[in-house]
N, C-alpha and C positions, 0 to 999 in steps of 0.2 A: 638691515636688521642686525641687531646686536646679538652677540653670543657671550657666554660667561668668560670665555677666553679673551674676547675683545674688551670686555669690561675690565678685566684684571690688567690688561696691557695698556689701557687708555692713559695718555699723558697729556699735559698741557705745555705747549712750548713756552719757554721762559719769557719771550717777548710779548705774550698775550696775557690778558687779565683772566681769561677763562677759555675753555674749549668745550664744545658741545658735541655729543655723539648721539645721533638720533636712532630711535628704534622704529616704532610705528604708532599710528593713531595719536600723534602728539607727545609720545613719551620720549624723553631724552635724558642722557647722563651728563651732568655738568662737572668738569674737572678743573680744579684751581692749580696755579703754579706750585703750590705747596704739596699737592698730591691728594687733597681731600676730594671725595666724589659724592655727589648728591643727585637723587632722582627728582625730575620735575615733569609735570604734565601740562601742556599748553591749554589755556582756556581762553574763551572769547566772550566778552560781554559788552553790549552796545557798540560793537564794531572795534573794540579795543582788545589787544592781546594781553593776557595775564598768564599766570602760571600757578600751579598748585604743588607744593612740596610733598614728596612721597617717602622721604627718608634718605638715609645715607648708605652708600655701598661700602663694604660688603654686608653690613648688618641687614640691609634689605637687598636680597639678591635679585637677579633679573626676573625670575619667575614671580617673585613676590611683588616686584614693582609693576609688572604687567597686570597682576591680579588687582592691585590697588587702583591702577588706571581704569580697568574694566568696571570696577565698583563705582568709581566716580562718574564714568560715562553713563551707567545705568541711573544713578541718582539724578544726573542732569536731564536725562531723557524723561524721567518721572516728574520733572518740573522743580527739582530742588537745586540749590546752589551747593555743590560739593565742598567748595572752599569755606562757606559759612558753616556747613555741617561739621567740618573738621575743627573749626574754631570753637563751636559749641561743645564738642567732645573734650577739647582741651580745658574749657572752662569748667565742665563737670568734674574733670579729673583733679582740679585744684581744690575741690571740697575735701579737706583733710580728714582722714579716718573713716570715710564712708558716710552713710546716711542713716545711722541708727537714731531712734528717737532721742536718746540721751545726748548724742553729739549735736544733732540739729537744735535741740532745746537749749543747750549750753551756748551754741553759736548765736541763737536768737537772743538769749539773755545778755550776752556780751554786746550785742548791737544796741540794746535798749538801755543799758546801764548808765550811759551818760545823761539820760533824761530822768533818771530816778534818784531819789535820795538813797543814801547808803543803807538805811533801815529797810526801805521798801525792796531794794535789790536783794538784801539778805533774806528777807521774808519770802520772796518769790523763789529764790534758789532752794531754800530749805523745804518749801512745799513740794517742789519738783523732786528733790532727793528723797523725801519721806513718802510721798503718795503716788508718784508715777514711775520713777526710775526702777524701783524694785520689781515692777510688773511688766513694763513694756520698754524699759530703758535700752536694752540690748537688741531689741527687734528692729530690723530695717523698716523705715517708714512705709515703703511701698507694700510691705507684707502684713502690716498690722491691720487686723480686722476690727470693725467697730465693736464687736462683742468683747474683744480683749480689753479695749479701753473702758467699756461699760463695766466689765468685771472689776477693773481697778477702782472705778468710781464707787461701785457698790460696796467695796471693802471699806471705803471711807464712811459710807452711810451706816454700815454695820456698827461702827463705834459711836453713832449718834451725831456725827459732825456733818449735818446737812449743808450748812453754809460753806464748809471747807470743800465738800464734794462739788458744790456749785462753782466755787472759785477754781478748783482743779480742772473742771470741764472748760472754763473760760481760758485757762492757761494752755490747755491742749489745743483749743481752737486757734489760738494765736500762733502756736508752734506750727500747726498744719498750714495756716495761711502764709507763714514765712517760708515753708519748704516747697509749697505747690509750684511756684514759678520755675523751680529747677527740676521738677518731676516730669515724668512722662505725661503726655497730653491726656491719657485716659484716667489719670488719678483724680480723686475727689477728696474733699475735706470730710473725713469719716465722722467728725463730731456733729455733723448736721443731723438734727432730729433726736440726738441722745438725751437732751434735757427732758423730753417727754417720757423717757424711761426711768428717770430719777424721781425720788420722792419730792413732791413740790416744795420749794423753799421760797419763802417770802422774806425779803430783807427786813431786819428788825429796825423799827423807828425808835428814836430816843423818846422816852416817856416825857410828855409835856402837857402841862395844864393849859387849856384854852378857854375855860369857863371863867368869866369875869368874877363871879362870886367866889369861886375857889381860889382864884389868883389873889383876890383881896385877903383871904384867910392866910395864904402863904406870905404875903407882904407883911401882915401883922406879926406872923411868927418870926420872920426875919428880923423885924424891928426889935423883937424881944429876945433875940439870940444872946446867950450869955458867955459865949466862947471868947477866945483871945481877940484883941483889937485888929490884928492883921487879917485873920480869916474872916472876922465879922465885916470888915470893910470890903474885902473881896466878895463876900456873900451879898452885900448890899449893892455892889456895882454890877454883879452878874446880870440881873434882870434889866437894869437900866441901860446897859451898853450892848447886851446880847452878842458879844463877840465870841470867838472860839475859846474854849477853856485854856488851851495852851498859850494863846496870845495874852489872855488876861493875867494868868499866873506868872508869866515871864515879862510882864510890863516893867519897863525901866523908866527911871525918873527923867533921863535924857530924852525920852520919846514924848514927854508931855510938855505942852505949852498951856499952862493953866490960865495965863492972862488971856490967851486967844481961845481958850476952851477947845483945844485940839489934842488928839492923841495920834501920833504918826507911827505906824507899825512898819518897820523896814521890810522890804520885799523878801529878804532872806528868811524871815520868820513866818511868812505866809504859806498856806497850803497850796503849793505850786510845784511844777516840774523844776528840775535843776536849772534849766535854761530860764524858766520864769522867775526863779529866785534870784538869779544873777542879773537878769536884764529887765525885770519887771519894775513897775513903779511902786512906791510904798502905798499902804492902805491908810487913808486918813479917816479918823473917827471923830465926829463932833461930840463934845461933852455937854450934857445938860448942866444947869447950875447946881442941881443936887449932886452930880458926880464930882464937880469941881470942889464943892464944899467937903465932900467925904475925903477927897485926896489931900486937900489942904489940912484937914484935921489929922491925917496920918503922917504928913511930911515931917513934923518934928521928931517922930520916932524912927522912921526908916529913910528919910531924905538924905542922910549922910552916905548911904550905900548905893549899890547899883540897882537893886530890884525894889520895886514899890512894895512887893509882898515877899520878903525874904523868909526862908525857913527858920523855924525856931531854934534848931540845933546848929545849922550851918547857914550863916547870913550871906555866904557867897553863892548860894543856890536859892531858887524860888520855892515857894510852897509846893507841895506835891499835888498830883492829880486828885488824890483822895481827900484833900482838905475840905473843899466846898461840898463834895459828895457826902462826906461824913457829917458835915453840918446839916445838910438837908435831911439825912436820916435821923439825926438827933432831934430835929424839929417834927418828925413824923411824916415827911413828904418825900422821902427817898425813893419810894417805889413808883410814885406818880409824877415826879419831876426830877429829871437828871440835869446835871450842869449844862451839858450840850443842848438839852431840850429847851432851854430858855430861848434859843434861836428860833425854834419852831413855834414857841408860845408867842413871841413877838411878831414873827412873820404872819401868823394866823390872825391875831387880835388886831394888829395894825390895819389889816384889810377889813376884817369883819366888824370891828367895833369903831374904828376911827376913819375908815374909808381913805386910807393913804394909798397913793399910787404905788403899785407893786414894783415899778422900776426904781423908785427912790429907796424902797425897802431893800431890794436886791443889791443895790449899790452899797448900802450900809452894811450888808451881810458879806460883802466882798465876793458876791457871786457875779458871774458874767452877765451883763445886761444885753440881751440879744435883740436884734432887729432884723429887718429884711436884708440889710446890707452886710450883716455880720459884725464881728467885733472890730474889724479893721477900721470901720468908719464910726462906730458908736463908742466913743471914748468919754462920754459924758459922765461926770462924777456926781452931779446933782448936789453940790455942796450946800448951796443956800437952802434948798428944799430939805436936805437932811438935817440941818441945824433946826429948822422949824419942826420937823417931824420928831427928832429925838427929844426936844423939850416938851412937845405935846405928849409924847409917850411917857416921859418921866412924871409929868403932872397927872396923867391918867392913872399911873400906878399909885401915886400918892393918894388920889381920891379913892381908889379901890381899897387901899390900906386903911383909910379912915372909915370905910363903910359907907361912903357917900354914894348917892344914886348918880351913876354916870350914864347920860343919855348919848347913845351913839350918834355921830354926825351923819346927817342925811345928804345924799348926793342931790344937788339941785337939778 
C-alpha cells in the first residue's frame, strides 16, 4: 500500500524507462526518469491487460486517485466501460463555450455553410439572430422548455409573418437534431408537435394560368406587347421555355447553339447546393423553332455583348427580376400569372392537355427524375423526347394564341 510520503519519495532509477509503485485493486503510480508521476488503474478486457489514466501526481493525490479508481470499478460492475466513459467526457468537454442555443446553432450553421450559397447562409443566420437568439439564445439547450420556443415563434406570428414563423420552427428543429447526439439520453427534440400550436401556414404557390382559353388570351396579349424589344423577347420566350426566371434573364449568348437549337445552362447557375453547382452537370434546354427565330431576331441588337437580355442602363448586367413581371402587370395578367408561374402552367397543361409523360416534363424543368432505384441510377435526360415535347408545346401555344380549337391528345 502506498502512502503520501512514499508517493513523494518515489523515484525511477536512471537505467529504467519507468518504475511502478503499486497501491491496491490495480491502482499504481508510474514514475519516469525525468521525475513525472502519473496514476493508472489496470483494466482487463477479453483477457488482455489495459490501463486507465487517472491523472498526474501531485495534482491528483493518493486519496483522489483511490476515489477515481473506485468510481471506475463501480462503472465497470454496472456494465459500463470506464475508459470509454472517460473518452466521452473528454469529447463533451471539447464543445467550446458550452451548449447554449446560440452556440449550438452557430456551430450547426458553420457545419452546413459549405453546402449553401452565400446568400442562403446569410439569410439563415440573419433569421436566427433576429427571431430566435433574442429569446432563447443564451439558454442551455437542455434547459429550454418547449413553451419558451413556442413563445418566441408566436412573437413572429404577432407581426403577421406566418411563413417566417414556420421557417424558424424548421431551423430550431434542425439545431435540436444536430445537438441531440451529444446530449444526455433522456433529452428529446422539443420542437416535436409545436407546429400544431402555430397558426396554420400553407406555402404560397406562384400564380399560374392553367385554363387553355385564358392562356390563349395571355398569348395574344403578349403578342401585342408594345414595350422594348429586349423585354418583349424575354416575355415571348418565358412561356415557350418555362425555365426559372433567373436562368432566362441571365441567359448568355455563349450558352446558345442556335444551329443545334440548344441552350446549355452551366451547373453554377442552377438552383443547387454549392457541391451540386461545382460538380453537377449543365442543364440542357431544347429550343423550339419559335424560340430560335426570336433569338435570331434579337441577336443583331445584343449579340455583341455577354447577355442575351442586357439591362437598358447597364449592358454589363442582365434585365432585372421586375422586367417581365412588370410587363405582365401592364398586360393586365400580373395577379393571375407570375413569371415563375409559367413553369406550373406548362407542367399542368402538358399533362392535362397534351398527355406528355411527366418524367420528360420534369427533366425539362431541371427537377430530379425519381425512380425506385433513386437518382444514382436514373440519369436519363430524355433529350429526344424533350425536343419533340418542346416543339409540340410551342405549336400548342401558337394555336391557343390564334384562338384555334385545340383538341387534347387522347391516350390510346
